[in-house]
C-alpha positions in Angstrom: -27.7 68.0 116.4 -31.2 67.4 118.6 -31.9 69.7 122.1 -32.4 66.1 123.7 -29.3 65.5 122.8 -28.0 68.0 124.8 -29.2 66.6 128.0 -25.3 64.2 127.6 -23.0 65.9 129.9 -20.6 63.9 127.5 -21.7 66.3 124.6 -21.5 69.6 127.0 -17.9 68.4 128.8 -16.7 67.7 124.6 -17.8 71.4 123.5 -16.2 73.1 126.5 -13.6 71.5 126.2 -13.2 72.9 123.1 -13.7 75.9 123.0 -10.8 75.6 126.0 -8.8 74.6 123.6 -10.0 78.0 121.4 -11.1 75.5 118.7 -14.2 77.0 118.6 -16.5 79.7 120.7 -19.9 80.0 123.0 -21.2 82.0 119.7 -20.3 79.2 117.0 -21.1 76.4 119.1 -24.6 78.0 120.0 -25.3 78.6 116.5 -25.0 74.8 115.6 -27.0 73.9 118.4 -29.6 75.8 118.0 -29.2 77.4 121.5 -28.1 80.8 123.1 -24.9 81.6 123.0 -25.2 82.5 126.7 -25.6 79.0 127.8 -22.5 77.8 126.2 -20.6 80.1 127.9 -22.2 79.2 131.4 -20.9 75.6 130.3 -17.6 76.9 130.1 -17.9 79.0 133.3 -18.7 75.9 135.4 -16.7 74.0 133.9 -13.8 76.3 134.8 -15.3 76.9 138.4 -16.0 72.9 139.2 -14.1 70.9 136.9 -15.4 67.1 135.8 -13.8 64.0 135.7 -15.0 60.5 134.2 -14.9 58.1 136.6 -14.8 55.1 134.8 -15.4 52.5 138.7 -19.2 53.9 138.7 -19.7 54.7 135.0 -21.3 58.1 136.1 -19.4 61.8 136.0 -18.3 63.1 139.3 -17.4 66.4 140.1 -13.6 66.8 141.1 -12.8 68.6 143.7 
């Protein structure tokens, strides 16, 4: 996976959800993506704090309140 594709929020959310379900971990995913594990751990931390849901009407990802 190229670093450019990491900009996709959808990809990040999929990885975060897999980490939260204990299907994988930030160290493994970071190694697979060629990024530091702390970057993936930050995604998980931010997702836990803010959460995100897909807004099908707008076609954009929106922050859940």
